[in-house]
N, C-alpha and C positions, 0 to 999 in steps of 0.2 A: 453480563450473563445472569446476574441476579434478577434483573428485570425479565429476561427471557424465561427464567425458572418460574417466576410467579405468574407470568402471563400464561404459561402452560398449565399451571395448577388452577388458575381461576376459572370458575364456571360462568363468569360474566363477560369474558373477552375471548377472542380467538386470535392467536398470533399469526398474522399474515406473512410477515417476513422480517428479516434482520438486514438492515442496510450497512454493508461493509465494503469500503472502497479498496481495501488491500486484498489483492487476489489470493494470496496464499492463505490468509485468514478466512476468506470467504470459502475456500475449498474445505478448510477444516470444519466450518460450520455446516456446510452441505453434507459432509461425511457424518456429522452428528444427527442428520435427519432434519435439519432446519432448512427453510427456504431462505437463502441468502442472495441478495442482489447488490449490484455495484452502486446504484444511485437511487434517489427517491423516484425518479422517472420510471424506474423498473418495478416499483411496488405494485402488487396486485390491485386490480380495480376496486375490489371490495374493501380496501383499507379505508378506515373511517376515523382514525385517531393515531397519535404518535407519541412515543417517549424519546426525548433527546437525552441520551446518556453518553454524549461525546466529552472530550476534554473541555475544560472551562472556556478556553479561548475560542472554541467553536460553538458554544451554546447559542450565541446571538444569531449567527448565520444559519445554523441548523433549525432552530426554533422559528426563525423568520420564514424559512423555506416551507416548513410543515404547516404553519399557519396560512401561508399564501395558497396552499392547496385545499384550504377549508377544513383542516384537521384540528380538532381540539388537541392541545399539546401539554404534556407533562415534561418539563425541562429540569434536569438534575440541578442540585445546588452547587455553587451559587448560581443564581438565575442567569447572570452574564458576568463579564469581567469588569465593567464600569457602570456607573449610574446612568450615564447618557444612553448606553446601549439598552439598559433595563427599561428606562423610560420609553424609548422608541419601541421596544418589544411589547410593552403594555399597550401602547397606542395602536400597534398593529392588531393585537388581539381584540381590543375594544372596537376598532373600526370594522373588523370582520365579524364581530359578535360571537366570538369563540371563547370557550373556557381556556385559560392559561393557568397551569398549576406548577408550583415549584416543589421539587422532591424532598422537602424536609419531612421525612417519614416518621420522626419521633412522635409527632402529634397523634399518630394513628394507634399508638399503644393504648390499651384500656386504662392503664394507670395514669396516663397523661390526660385522657378525657375525664376521668373521675376526679383528678386533682383539681380541675377548674371548678367542679361542683363543690368539692370540700372546702375550697378557699372561701366560699360564701359563709362558712361557719366560723371563721376566725376574725370577723369584723373587717374594718378597713385595713388594707395591706399597708404596713409601715415600712418593711424592708425585706430584701432577699439577699442571701449570702450563698455563693457557690464556689466550689473548688474542683477543678479538673487538673489532675496531674498524673501523667503516665510517662514513664521513661521509655522512649522509643529505642529500639535496638540500633547499634552503631551502623550496621549495613543499610539502614533506612536512608542514611545520608550519602550512600554511594551514588544515588541518582542526582545528577548535578543540579537540576532546578530546585531541589529541596534545600539547597544551601545558598541560594541566590535571592536578591531582593524580589519581593512579590510572593515569597513563601514565608516560613516562620510559623510559630504556633498561632498567631493571630489570624493570618490569612488562611491557614490550613484548617483550623479547628473551631475558631470562635463563632462562625456563622451558625453552626449547629446549635450552640448554646443560646445565642441571642434570639433565634427564632422560637425556641422552646420557652425562654424567659418571657418574651413578648406574648406568646400564647397563654401563659399562666398569669402574668402580672399586669400586662397592658403596654401601651405605647411608650417608647423611650423619648425623652426630651433632650438629653445631653449626655455626653460621655467624656471621660478623662482617663487616659491610659499612660502607664509607665512600663518600659520594657528593659530587659537585660539579656545580653548574650554571653554572660560571664562563664557559664558552665561549658558550653560547646565551642565558644570562640569562633562562631561562624559569622557571616555577614548578616544573618537574620537572627531575630530574638529567639531564645529558648524559654523565657519566662516573662510573664506579663501580669500586671495588676491593673484592674479596670474598675472605675467608679461609674455608676449609672444614676441618672435622675429620670424618674418617670413622670408622665403628664398628670397622673393621679396623685402626685405628691410623694410617692414611695421612693426610697433610696435603695441602691444596690451595690454590692461589691462582688467581683469575680476574680479569682486567682487562677492562672493557667501556667502550666509548665510541661514541656516534653522532655525535660532533663531530670525532673524529680520523681523518684519512685514513691508511689502511694496507692492505697486501696480506693481512692476517691475519684470517681469519674462516672459519667453516664454509662459507659461501656462496662466498667467493672461492677457497677451497681445492678445492672439489668441482665448481664450475660448475653446481651444481644449479638455481640460480635464474637464468633467462635475463635478468632485469632487472638483475643485478649482475655487473660485469666480473670475470672469473676471474683468478687469479694462480698457482694451483697450489702455494701455499705452505702448509706445515703450520701448524696453529694450536694443537694440543695436544701436550704432551710428558708422557709417563708414565714414571716412574722407579721401578725395582725394585732389589732387593738384588743381582741378577745381570745387570742390563742395563737397557735403556730402549727405548721405542717412540715414534716420531713419528706423529701422526695428522693427516690421513687417508691419507698416503702409505704407512703401515705400514712405514716404514724401521725396522729392528730392529738394535739394538746389543747385543752379547753377549760372552761370554768369549772370550779368545784362546788359552787353554791350560787344562789340567786342574787347575791350582793355584788358590791363593786369588785371588779377584777383588779387586784393590786399585789404588790410583791410579797406581802406577808402571808398570802394564801397559796397553797400548792396548786398547781394546775393538774387536771385529771388527764392521764394518758389513755387514749383509746386504742384498742387493739388494731394493729395495722391490717389493711385489707390485702387480700391475695387474689390473684387472677391467673387463669390458665395462660400459658405462654402462647403467643401468636407470632406469625411472621408479619412485621409491620409493613413490609413492602407489598405483601399480598393484600393486606387490609387497604393499603393506599391505592393499589390498582383497582380493587373492587369499588372503592369509593369514587375513583375517577370514572369508572364505567357508569356507576349510578348517576353521577353528576351529568355526564353526557346524555343520559336517558331522561334528564329533567328533574332528578331528585335533589332537594336542597341539601347542602352540606356546610357545616360550620367548623369542620375539623381540618380539612385539607388546607395546605399552605397555598394561598392564591398567588397570582403574579405580583399583586401589590404587597403581600406579606413577604414574598421573596425579595422584592425591591427594598423593603425596610430592613430585612436581615442583612442584605448586602450593604446598605447605606451605613448601618451602625458598626458593621465589621470594618469597613473602610474608614469610618470616622475614628474608631479606636486606633487604627494604624496611623492615621493623620494626626491624631492627638499626641501620640507618642513622638512622632517626627517633629511636630511644631511646639511641643511642650505647653499646650493650652487646652482648655475645655472646648469641645466642639459641639455645637447645637445643631438641631435639625436644619438641613439645607445648606450647611457651611462646608461640606466636603466637596471639593472640585468634581465636576461631572466626569472628567476624563481621568481621574485618579485611579490607579491600579493597585495601590498599596506598595509599589516598588520604590 
């Protein structure tokens, strides 16, 4: 429904229909004034593109179907459930010559776009450190699948972080993860520690927990999600040879004189940048429309980027299961994280 909302707000797209196979829900949508149809075959003839906002296990089938109709497609994250399906989907889009976008919308925030530019001012990136810890309410786990293999904080939340980290720092080369289910005693982990190695030589650490209460997460830092209480606290620190950047406040630390940057000299703290709040999903659909119209875009998460986010999410889970470092290409193509 958030995609419906922004499609109606955008002056670059026209919402032709919502495809809803459940009759009762379709009637509700119709009562809301929307055009709701049962299948893609029933979509109006003027339909020219599609957003696949189905459950993850249906992403591959639904996106394959929309691409087969010649429609550029934005598929929600994760792009598919397995690497094999993701690879096949990318091949389908490439063969058809159609744009395939993954819905990692955090890239579309102005502070995310600006962060990439500011990182050029801190020299070569040495390391990134991240902390995401939000204590989910107890009833969250009343939904059975959230307690079963294939869920957990890694499979549920990590792909969001890894796409943003790749967008800011660069391609990942290897991952190592350790997990614990000590707090909730479920089949799935509630806490994970992840080490990252990047192809540009940078190193990374990321700590995640859905059992620990803290003010540190993307959601609390940005107030993007109205269901999550904001804190305004940065949750990423990126360190370079000539300075550092805190994210998402974009507090920049840099040289204090023209000489060597070294530990006896204080770093200069620059005033954080501020931006008007936007709806990143609206920005994403506008960019998607511009891309279809032929405009170049280096912000949207491509199908290949979505595949990479999926690969490293699954690799982290695979690393925890096998207790070893996983390099690119070593995650089984049919692995689901279960």
